[in-house]
C-alpha positions in Angstrom: 3.1 -28.4 5.6 1.1 -25.5 3.2 2.4 -22.1 4.0 -1.0 -19.7 4.5 -1.0 -17.9 0.9 0.2 -20.7 -1.0 -1.7 -20.1 -4.4 -2.7 -17.0 -3.9 -2.0 -14.2 -5.9 -1.6 -10.6 -4.7 -0.9 -6.9 -6.3 1.4 -4.7 -4.7 1.9 -1.2 -5.7 5.3 1.0 -5.3 7.6 -1.9 -5.0 10.9 -0.7 -6.3 12.8 0.2 -3.9 14.4 -2.7 -1.9 14.6 -1.2 1.4 10.9 0.4 1.1 7.7 -0.6 2.4 6.1 -2.1 -0.8 9.0 -4.4 -0.7 8.8 -5.6 2.8 5.0 -6.1 1.7 6.0 -8.4 -1.2 8.5 -10.1 0.9 5.7 -10.7 3.7 3.6 -12.1 1.5 6.4 -14.1 -0.6 7.5 -15.9 2.7 4.0 -17.5 2.9 3.7 -18.9 -0.5 2.4 -15.9 -2.1 2.5 -15.3 -5.8 3.1 -11.7 -6.8 2.6 -8.9 -9.4 4.9 -6.1 -8.3 4.1 -2.8 -9.6 6.2 0.7 -10.3 6.8 3.2 -12.6 9.5 1.3 -14.8 9.5 -1.7 -16.3 13.1 -2.7 -15.8 12.5 -2.1 -12.0 9.5 -3.9 -11.7 11.6 -6.9 -13.7 14.5 -6.9 -11.1 12.2 -6.8 -8.0 10.0 -9.7 -9.5 13.2 -11.7 -10.2 14.7 -10.9 -6.5 11.4 -12.1 -4.9 11.2 -15.6 -7.2 14.9 -16.1 -6.6 14.8 -15.4 -2.9 11.2 -17.3 -2.1 10.4 -19.6 -4.7 7.5 -17.6 -5.4 6.1 -17.1 -8.9 6.3 -12.9 -9.7 6.2 -10.9 -12.2 6.7 -6.8 -12.6 4.2 -4.8 -14.7 4.9 -1.3 -15.0 2.1 1.1 -14.1 1.3 4.9 -13.6 -1.2 4.2 -11.1 -3.0 7.5 -12.1 -4.1 6.2 -15.7 -6.9 4.0 -16.2 -5.5 2.3 -18.8 -2.4 1.6 -17.0 -4.6 0.2 -14.3 -6.5 -2.0 -16.6 -3.4 -3.6 -18.2 -2.3 -4.8 -14.8 -5.1 -6.6 -14.6 -5.2 -8.2 -17.8 -1.7 -9.3 -17.1 -2.7 -10.6 -14.0 -5.5 -12.8 -15.4 -3.3 -13.9 -18.4 -0.5 -15.2 -16.1 -2.1 -16.5 -13.0 -5.9 -16.3 -14.1 -7.0 -15.1 -10.5 -6.5 -12.0 -7.8 -6.9 -12.7 -4.1 -5.0 -9.6 -2.9 -4.8 -6.0 -3.6 -2.2 -4.0 -1.3 -2.2 0.1 -2.8 0.7 1.0 -0.8 2.2 3.8 -3.5 2.7 7.1 -2.5 4.6 10.1 -3.1 5.3 13.5 -1.2 5.4 17.1 -2.3 5.8 19.1 1.2 4.9 23.0 1.2 3.0 25.4 3.1 -0.4 26.0 1.5 0.5 29.5 0.4 3.5 28.0 -2.0 1.5 24.9 -2.7 1.2 24.9 -6.6 -2.2 23.5 -8.3 0.5 21.1 -9.6 2.0 20.0 -6.5 -1.9 19.4 -5.1 -2.6 17.4 -8.2 0.6 15.3 -8.2 -0.1 14.0 -4.6 -3.4 13.3 -5.0 -3.1 11.3 -8.4 -1.0 8.9 -7.3 -2.1 8.9 -3.5 -5.9 8.6 -4.1 -7.0 8.7 -7.7 -4.5 5.9 -7.9 -5.9 3.6 -5.1 -9.1 4.2 -6.8 -8.1 3.1 -10.4 -6.4 0.8 -8.9 -9.5 -0.8 -7.1 -11.9 -0.5 -9.6 -9.7 -2.4 -12.1 -9.2 -5.2 -9.7 -13.0 -5.6 -9.0 -13.2 -7.6 -12.1 -10.9 -10.4 -10.4 -10.8 -9.7 -6.9 -14.8 -9.8 -6.4 -14.6 -13.6 -7.5 -12.0 -14.5 -5.2 -13.3 -17.0 -2.6 -11.6 -14.7 0.3 -10.3 -11.3 -1.6 -8.6 -8.7 0.6 -7.8 -5.1 0.0 -5.1 -3.3 2.0 -5.2 0.3 1.7 -1.6 2.5 2.9 -3.0 5.5 4.4 -0.6 7.6 7.2 -1.5 9.1 10.4 -1.3 12.3 8.5 -4.7 11.6 7.2 -6.0 11.3 10.8 -4.2 14.2 12.3 -3.3 16.5 9.6 0.1 18.1 9.1 1.4 21.4 8.8 2.9 21.6 5.1 1.3 18.5 3.8 -2.5 19.6 2.8 -2.0 17.9 -0.3 -0.8 14.5 1.6 -2.7 14.9 4.4 -6.0 15.3 2.2 -5.2 12.2 -0.1 -4.8 10.3 2.9 -7.9 11.3 4.8 -9.7 10.5 1.3 -8.0 7.0 1.2 -9.4 6.0 4.7 -13.0 7.1 3.3 -12.4 4.8 -0.2 -11.6 2.4 2.4 -14.9 2.3 4.0 -17.2 2.6 1.5 -14.9 -0.7 -0.6 -15.8 -2.0 2.5 -19.5 -1.9 2.4 -19.7 -2.1 -0.9 -17.6 -5.2 -1.5 -18.8 -6.8 2.0 -21.6 -9.3 0.2 -18.8 -10.7 -2.1 -16.7 -11.3 1.1 -14.2 -9.0 0.0 -12.5 -7.8 2.6 -11.0 -4.0 2.8 -9.2 -2.4 5.4 -6.5 0.7 5.8 -3.1 0.8 7.9 -2.1 4.5 9.1 1.7 4.3 9.5 3.6 7.0 11.3 7.1 7.8 10.8 8.7 4.7 9.1 12.4 5.0 8.3 12.3 4.5 4.2 14.4 5.7 1.7 11.8 8.5 1.1 12.1 9.7 4.8 15.7 9.1 4.8 16.0 12.3 2.2 15.1 14.5 5.1 17.2 16.5 7.1 18.6 15.0 10.7 17.3 17.4 12.8 13.6 16.5 10.8 14.1 12.9 12.0 15.2 13.8 15.3 12.1 15.4 16.0 9.6 13.1 14.3 11.5 10.5 16.2 10.7 12.3 19.8 7.0 12.7 18.7 6.9 9.0 19.0 6.1 7.5 22.4 8.2 4.8 21.5 11.1 6.7 20.6 11.8 5.2 17.1 10.9 5.3 13.7 9.1 2.4 12.5 10.7 -0.1 10.2 9.1 -1.0 6.8 8.4 -4.8 8.2 6.4 -3.2 11.4 4.2 -2.0 8.9 4.0 -5.2 6.6 3.3 -7.2 9.5 0.2 -5.8 9.8 -1.0 -5.9 6.1 -0.1 -9.6 6.6 -2.6 -9.8 9.8 -5.3 -8.1 7.6 -4.8 -10.5 4.6 -4.7 -13.8 7.0 -7.8 -15.4 7.9 -6.6 -14.5 11.2 -8.6 -11.2 10.3 -11.6 -12.7 8.5 -14.2 -10.6 10.7 -12.3 -7.5 10.0 -13.2 -5.1 7.5 -13.7 -1.3 7.1 -11.2 -1.0 10.1 -8.2 1.6 9.9 -5.2 0.5 12.0 -2.6 3.1 13.0 0.9 1.4 13.3 2.7 4.5 14.6 4.2 3.6 17.7 1.5 5.7 20.0 2.2 8.9 18.2 -1.8 9.5 17.3 -2.7 7.9 21.1 -5.4 10.6 21.6 -7.8 9.8 18.8 
């Protein structure tokens, strides 16, 4: 029995960490037979992640180093994807960074760094991907935003703004690409247990969990499952949607 993503090709950004959200998304796609282009900053990390994916799931996976805040790097990813696979069906803009501090202490560099990766990077990767994905019979783009982009969080002027902007970008792309059959959706995770959030103090992690009605952090697989849904045929009539996967944190919205 054919797997649902057999012969499909997906680009996923932010895949270096074995325990991160990007790798969980990669695994969900690979489990269903999808081929992968794994993106992160260092070629060594990308190659290692690609080999682990190929060895585990028997799919074809390549790694391409890319600073997604640079247009030429994003173009190189698409050119390499075309060279190796000849097609692109899915793009998951997952890469993201934090640089938290209060506005009065936030430097211009702190602001630019987060905006460049979280918003500009998604824009540049999406723009480059249009060369291939608009030709796909059932193209899908999924942007990983955050409930911070919906709620606004103190100390996260840069992060919350970048994630709110990503929601806006999602809706614009959904409208612009709809005539080509490409569906574009966003996911807003709440508190997710990853290497990035594990660096927070135990007190802060406890406080964050208490804010969640389900009283636990999400696992990367919780979010990756939602990505898999948006990529699947089950979501063939869904575009421009912003899905909260937050354990009820933003119930009031």
